[in-house]
N, C-alpha and C positions, 0 to 999 in steps of 0.2 A: 905761567909755568911755575913761578915761585910759590904761588898760593897752592898749586897742586902738590909741589914737593913738600911744603910745610904740612899739608893735610896728611900726606902719606907718612911723614916722619912722626906726626902725632899718633897715627894709628899704630905704628910700630912700637910705641911706648906702652901700649896696653899689655899688661902681663898675661902670660899664658896660664892655663889651669895648673900646670906643673909648678910654675913659679908661685901662684897663689897658694897652692897646697904647702909648699915649703914655708912661706911666710906665715901661714895659719899655724903650722906646727911650732914655729919659733915663738909666736905670741902665746900659744897655749903653755909652752914650757916656761916662759917668763912669768905668766900669771900663776902657774903652779909653784914655781920657785919662790915667789913672794909669799905664798901661803905657807910653804914649808919653812921659810925664814921666820915668819911670824910664829909658827908653832914651836920652832927651836928656841926663839927668844922667850916665849911663854914658859916653856919647860925649864929654862934656866932661872927666870925671874920669880916664878911661883914659889919655889921653896925658900928663896932668899928674902921675900918681901917682909917677913917678920923680923929678921935680923938687920936687914938693910932697908931703911924706910923708903928711900927713893925708888927701890925696886918695885914698889907697889904701882907707881906710875908706869913703869916699863911693862909690868904685867898687864895693866889695864889697856895700854896701847896695843900690846900684842894680842890680847884677848879680843879687843874690838876689831883689829885687823883680820883675825881669823873668822870672826862672825861675818864681817862684810865680804870677805873673799868667798866664803862658803855660800852665803846667800846669793851673791851675784853669779857664782858658778852655777848654782841651781837654776837661776832665772835664765841664763844664757843657754844652758843645756836643755832646759825644758822647751825651748823653741824648736829644737831639732830632734830630740829623742827623749825617752824616759830616763831620768837621772838614775844611775846605778842599775838600770834595767827594770826598775820598779814601776808598775802601771799606776802611777800617782795621777789623780784627776787633773785635767787641764795641763798636761805635759805632752810632749811630742806634738806640738801645735801644728807645725808646718806639714808633716806627713798626714795628719788627720784631716786637715782643712785644705789640702792641696788644691782640689777642684774649686773651692770657694775663693782661694787666693788667686787662682788663674782667672776666674771670672771677674773678680774685682780689679785685677791688673788690666785685663782687656777693656773693661768699662772705663777705667782711668785713662788709658791711652786713647780710647775713642773720644772721650769728652774733652780731654786736655790737650792732646797732640794732633788729633785729626779733625778738629773743629774748623769750620769755614774761615773764621777770623785768623786762626793760627796759620793755616795753610797759605792763605792769601798774603798775610803779612810776611811770612818767611820768603815766599817766592818773589814778592816785590823787592825785598831787601837784597836778594841775591843778584839781581841783574842778569838773569839767565841768558838773554839774547846777546848781551855784550860779551859775557864770558865764553859763550859758545862761538861767537864770531872771532874773538881773539884766538881761540884754539883752532878753529877751522882754517883761518887765514894762513896758518903755517903749512907749507906744502907737505911736510912729512905727516902731519895729522890728517890732512885731506887724503893722502895716499893710503893711510891706515883704514880710514872709513871706506874708501873705494875698494880696497882689498877685501875687507870683511863683507861688504855688500856683494862683491863678486862671488865670494864663497857661498853666501846665502842664496844668491841667485842661481848658482849652479846646483845647489842642493834642491831648490824648488823645481828646477828643470828636470832633475833626476826623479823627483817624486811624482811629477805629473805623468799620468798615463797617456800614451800617444793616442789610443783609440778614444779616450774620454775627451781629450782636447780637440781631436778632429770632429767629434760629434758636436761639441760646443760651437766650433767654427761653422759647421754645417747648419746648426740650428739658428745661429746668428744670421747667417746668410739667408736662410729661408725667411726668417722673421723680418729682417730689415731690408732685404734686397728682392726677395721673390714674392712675398705676400702682397705688398702694395702693387697697384696697377702700374705697369711700365709705360703704357702709351701716353697718358696725360703728362707724366713727369718728363719723359723724353721730349714730348712736344713742347712743353714750356721752356726747357733748356734750349731746344733747337730754335724756337721763335726768338729767344733773347740773343742767341748767337747771330742769327740772320739779321735781326734788327741792328745789332752792333757791327755788322759787316765782318764778323769773325770767321765766316765761312770762306773768305777770299784766300786765306793762307792755304786752306786745304785744297781748294780748286787749283791754285797755283802749283801746289806740289804735284797734283795729279797730272796737270798739263805738262809740267817740266819732265815728269817721268815718261809721259807718252812721247814727247819730242825726243828725249834721249834714247828711248827704245827704237823709235823710227829711224833716227840717224844711225844707230849702231846696227840695225837689222834691215837694210833696204831690201834684202832678198826675201824677207818675210812677206812683202807685198806681192811678190811673185807674179803670177799670171791671173790675178784676181779679176782684172777687167777683160784682158784679151781672151780669156777662156770662154767668155760669154759672147764674143763677136761671131758673126756668121762665118762658116767654113771658107767661103770664097774670098774673104779679106786676106791679103798677103800677110805673111808672118812678120815682116819688118814693121808693118803698120801696127800690129798688135803690141810689139815691143815698145814702139813709140807711145802708144796709148797707155801701156802700163807705167812707163817712166813718167809720163805726164800726170797720170793719176797719183803716183807716189809723191811727186813734187807738190801737187795741189794739196794733198792731205797734210804734208809736212808744213806747207805755208799756212794752211788753215789753222793748224795747231799753234804755230808761232803767233799768228794774228790774235787768236783767242787769248794766248798767254800775255801778249804785250798790250792789248787794248782793254783798259778797265771796263769800258761800257760796251764791249762786244755783245752783239745780240745773243750769242750762245751763253755768255756769262749772265746776261739778264734773264735768259730763259732758265738757267740753272738756279739762280737766286729765287725766281718765282716758283719753280718746282719745289725747292727746299722749303719755302714759306708755306706752300700748299700742304706738303707732307707734315710739317710741324702743326699746322692747323687741324689736319685730319686726325693726327695722333691725339689731339686734345678733345675733338668734338665728334668725329665720325665713329659711330658705334662699330661699324664693320672693320675699320682699321684697328680700333682698340681691341676688338675680338681677335683679329689675326695676330697681334702682338702677344696677347694673353695665351693663345694656343702655342706660339713659339716658346713662351716662357714655361708653360706646362711641360712641353717636350724636354726642356732643359732641366726642370725640376725632377722629372721621372728618370732622367738619365743617371746611370751609376757613376758617370764621370764626375758628377758634383761631389760625391763622397771622396772619390779619388783625388779630386782637386783640393778638397779641404785637408786631406792627409798630406798631400804634397806641400801645401802652404805651410802647415805646421812643421813638417820635417825640415823644410828649408829654413824657417825662422829659428827652430830649435838649434840646428847645427850652427847657424850664424851667430846666434846669441851665445852659445856655449863657447865657441872659439873666441869671440870678442871678450867675454868675461874672463877667460883663462889667460889671455895674452895681456901682460901689463902694458905693452906698448900699443894696444888697439885704440882705434879712434873712439870707441865707446867709453873705455876707461879713462882715456885722456880727457874726453869731454866731461865726464863726471867729476874728475879731479879739478878741472878748470872751473866748473860750475860751483863746486864746494868752496874753493878758494875765493871765488867772486862773492858768493853768499856770505862767507865769513868776513871778508873785507867790508861789505856793506853793513853787516850787523855791527861790526866794531866801530865804524866811522859815522854811520847815519843814525843819529840819536832818535829821530822821529820813527824810523823803521824799527829800531830796537825796542822802542816803547810800545809800538803796535804788537810786535812779537811777544813781548813780555805780557801784555794784556791777554793775548790769545793763549799763551801757555798757562798763565794764572787761571783764566776762566776754565780751560780744559781740565787742569789738575784739580781745581776746586770742584768741578762737576763730578769727576771720577771719584774723588775722595768723599764728597758729600753723598754720592749715590751708593758707594760700596764701602764706606768706612766701617760699617758694622761687620761686614765680612772680613775686612782687613784686620780689625781688632779681634775678630773671632779666631783668627789664626793663633793668637797668643793663648786664648782660652783652650782651644782644641789641643794645642801642643802640650800645654801643662797637664791637661787631662790624660793625655797618652803617656806621660812620664810615669815611671814607677815611683812610688812614694820614697823609697830609699834614694833613687837617683835624683829626685827633686830636692830632697834634703841636702844631698852632697853638693848639687849645683848652687843652691842658695847659700849654703854655708861657705863655699869657696868664694862667693862674691862678697859676703858681708861678715863672715866669721872672724876675720882678722881684726876688723874694727870693733866687733863685739867683745873681743878679749880685753879691750881697753876698759870696758865696763867692769870686768873682774879686777883689773889693776887699780882702777879708780876706787872700786869698792873696798879693796884692801887698804888703800891709803886713807880714804875717808873714814873707814871703820876704825883705823888706828887713832886718827885725830878725835873721832867721836868718843872712843873709849877713854882716851886720855882726858878729854874735856869733862866727861861725866865723872870720872874718878877724882879729878881735881876739884870739881864743884862739891862732890860728896865729902871730900876730905876737908875742904874749907868750912862747910856747914858743920861737920862734926867737931872741928876745932873751936868754932864759935860757941857751940853748945856746951 
């Protein structure tokens, strides 16, 4: 957090264009003021140099200062515009060579800043995984990421067309569920289940259901047996027969349920094994399953089912993404915090992630660095020459005014030195 705050504070110290413009004007006035001072000193010293000998030195210094100031003013101004508006050759360099400067700048950035060695070295020194882990392990930051991801997720859900998604689901279902033969696949799964005795739970469930239903509905057995007896058999006998048959059926169901090796169970297991084998190897059985599958494929219910699946998923996802207390968002937050903690504390994992990030970034930059640098070139090309001149002058113009100031000072010293040497030589002669 401290590093992030320091970086933000450093960015805030970068002056705005308005501040740069004020500073540039101030430096221009200072440079111009020195030139005017030198001119005033020259105007006073020039007529007095014959009567006041030392005024010759002052005049020479002022004269050199003016020459240096004007020469450097010309040089600085020639970078950005024609001095005094005169179309002097090799002036207004930046507006005339704007496109070439942009191309050169883009190539410089591409070669010096986007090279593989620079990118890899910078990413290795940053410790991306550890920094990310330290940031993510804070619950507040994990919540921010979760909230932003939820907004993005809802946006994606809103952009997706229901008909298009339903069509994709239908196509996926056809390709992965309906195009392959069902029979052999179902047979293989069934054979494995029977071999592992996994069918027993299903058989037990059916038998328990049958027993429960028989106990709850004794009347359903009704006169199923007595109705088939001859007419001369007394009625009470028929009732006894029906009751006896009901109890025998109920006892049989209980016996099958309670006895693991009951003959009916063995028969069911054998039948299931035979069906699984037929599904894999019997062409007639495989064909029957395929006809059933084709009936399902041609049914309009498949498209309706795909639409219903998507509608249900979409509504559930949208509600979960919008609700900060939903299990989905809570799970994402928890996962982010867990990932952050591991990245921050597990040096080996962080090193692996750093390698992945470095390799990925190096690949992207290496593959697209020309296009990335091309943004600089294309941007400068789109700029108006006047706009380009103003932008560059705002960035470096203030520092260039020091050239004018230094030129004034150096010119004064050079003029004084030349006059002193000339005077000394004249005295010796």
